[in-house]
C-alpha positions as CSV (number, residue, x, y, z in Angstrom):
1,X,91.5,79.8,101.1
2,X,89.1,82.5,102.2
3,X,90.5,85.3,104.3
4,X,89.0,86.0,107.7
5,X,88.6,89.2,109.6
6,X,87.8,89.7,113.3
7,X,85.9,92.8,114.5
8,X,86.1,93.3,118.3
9,X,83.6,95.7,119.8
10,X,81.0,96.1,122.6
11,X,77.8,98.0,123.3
12,X,77.8,101.7,122.3
13,X,80.0,101.2,119.3
14,X,79.8,103.9,116.6
15,X,77.3,102.2,114.2
16,X,78.9,103.2,110.9
17,X,82.4,102.4,112.0
18,X,81.4,98.8,112.6
19,X,79.0,98.2,109.8
20,X,80.9,99.9,107.0
21,X,84.1,97.9,107.3
22,X,82.1,94.7,108.0
23,X,80.2,95.1,104.7
24,X,83.2,96.4,102.8
25,X,85.2,93.4,103.7
26,X,82.3,91.0,102.9
27,X,82.1,92.7,99.4
28,X,85.7,91.5,99.0
29,X,84.8,87.9,99.9
30,X,86.3,88.1,103.4
31,X,84.6,86.1,106.1
32,X,84.0,88.5,109.0
33,X,83.2,87.5,112.6
34,X,82.3,89.9,115.4
35,X,83.6,89.2,118.9
36,X,82.6,90.8,122.2
37,X,82.7,90.1,125.9
38,X,79.2,88.6,126.0
39,X,77.1,86.4,123.8
40,X,74.0,87.5,122.0
41,X,74.0,91.0,120.4
42,X,75.7,94.3,120.9
43,X,74.0,97.6,120.2
44,X,75.5,100.8,118.7
45,X,75.2,104.4,119.8
46,X,72.5,104.9,117.2
47,X,70.5,101.8,118.1
48,X,71.6,99.3,115.5
49,X,72.4,95.8,116.8
50,X,74.6,93.1,115.5
51,X,74.9,89.4,116.5
52,X,78.1,88.5,118.3
53,X,79.7,85.4,116.7
54,X,82.2,84.7,119.4
55,X,83.0,85.8,122.9
56,X,86.5,87.1,123.4
57,X,87.3,83.9,125.3
58,X,86.4,81.8,122.2
59,X,88.6,83.8,119.8
60,X,91.6,82.0,118.4
61,X,93.5,84.9,116.8
62,X,95.6,82.5,114.6
63,X,92.4,81.7,112.7
64,X,92.1,85.4,111.5
65,X,94.0,87.4,108.9
66,X,92.9,90.9,110.0
67,X,91.7,92.7,113.1
68,X,89.3,95.7,113.0
69,X,88.6,97.9,116.0
70,X,85.6,100.3,115.5
71,X,85.2,103.4,117.7
72,X,82.4,104.9,119.7
73,X,82.2,104.3,123.4
74,X,82.9,100.5,123.0
75,X,86.7,100.7,123.1
76,X,86.5,102.1,126.7
77,X,85.1,98.7,127.7
78,X,87.1,96.5,125.3
79,X,90.4,97.9,126.5
80,X,89.7,96.7,130.0
81,X,89.6,93.0,128.8
82,X,92.9,91.3,128.9
83,X,91.9,88.8,126.2
84,X,91.2,91.7,123.8
85,X,94.7,93.1,124.5
86,X,96.3,89.7,124.0
87,X,94.5,89.4,120.6
88,X,95.8,92.9,119.6
89,X,99.3,92.0,120.7
90,X,99.1,88.7,118.7
91,X,98.2,90.6,115.5
92,X,101.1,93.0,115.9
93,X,103.6,90.2,116.8
94,X,102.5,88.3,113.6
95,X,102.5,91.5,111.5
96,X,98.9,90.9,110.5
97,X,96.8,93.9,109.4
98,X,95.2,95.8,112.2
99,X,92.7,98.6,111.5
100,X,91.3,101.0,114.1
101,X,89.1,104.0,113.6
102,X,88.1,106.9,116.0
103,X,88.3,105.6,119.6
104,X,89.4,102.1,118.4
105,X,93.0,103.0,119.0
106,X,92.3,103.0,122.8
107,X,92.6,99.2,122.6
108,X,96.0,99.5,121.0
109,X,97.1,102.0,123.5
110,X,96.2,99.7,126.4
111,X,97.8,96.7,124.6
112,X,101.1,98.7,124.5
113,X,101.6,98.2,120.7
114,X,101.3,101.8,119.4
115,X,104.7,103.3,120.6
116,X,106.7,104.5,117.7
117,X,104.0,104.0,115.1
118,X,102.3,106.6,112.9
119,X,98.6,106.8,113.6
120,X,95.5,109.0,113.8
121,X,92.3,108.9,115.9
122,X,89.4,111.0,117.1
123,X,90.8,114.4,118.1
124,X,89.5,114.0,121.6
125,X,91.9,111.2,122.3
126,X,94.8,112.6,120.3
127,X,96.8,113.4,123.4
128,X,96.3,109.8,124.7
129,X,97.7,108.5,121.5
130,X,100.7,110.9,121.7
131,X,101.3,110.0,125.4
132,X,101.4,106.3,124.4
133,X,104.3,107.1,122.1
134,X,102.6,107.2,118.7
135,X,103.4,109.8,116.1
136,X,100.0,111.4,115.6
137,X,99.0,112.6,112.1
138,X,95.8,114.5,111.5
139,X,94.8,112.8,108.2
140,X,91.8,110.8,107.1
141,X,93.8,107.7,107.0
142,X,97.3,106.8,108.2
143,X,99.0,103.6,107.1
144,X,102.1,102.4,109.0
145,X,103.2,98.9,108.1
146,X,100.4,96.6,109.2
147,X,98.5,99.4,110.9
148,X,95.6,101.4,109.4
149,X,94.0,104.2,111.4
150,X,91.3,106.8,110.7
151,X,89.8,109.7,112.7
152,X,86.0,109.4,112.5
153,X,83.0,108.3,110.3
154,X,83.8,111.0,107.7
155,X,87.0,109.1,106.9
156,X,85.3,105.7,106.3
157,X,85.8,105.7,102.5
158,X,89.6,106.2,102.9
159,X,89.6,103.6,105.8
160,X,87.7,101.1,103.6
161,X,90.1,101.7,100.7
162,X,93.1,101.0,102.8
163,X,91.5,97.9,104.5
164,X,91.1,96.4,101.0
165,X,94.6,97.4,100.0
166,X,96.0,95.6,103.1
167,X,94.1,92.4,102.1
168,X,95.7,92.5,98.7
169,X,99.3,92.9,99.9
């Protein structure tokens, strides 16, 4: 059976943080779908667009094996959508892999699933992560059980490596 990953994002995502994991997972034979609040396409901070496969309302989280949350400015919008928070909670409750990079952890903060977990993020929201009860670590990638987090686009190789490792465990 083919594994499936869900990427949740919105306009103003960090282009590399969406496209790198998308293609890295596809290289591993994973079917990847992108979900957002609206149909059509979303556009990154640097002008690259991607087709949205599903609206958040259409997502059935039980059909996916992994959740990926890219950064940029998109998580500021995504975290305001209750359906996105429900999806994140589902993945944590089922102990399925969740990967967030840069500002992507903002969705996890709003979902209330980060307390007591080791994680990293973009330094500008480090205090938000700590205030939410996470144990912040300033490393290129932090793995804590089903959770994989990285700081920024410079960490994408480590992020991708751990995504693939999670698929194989």
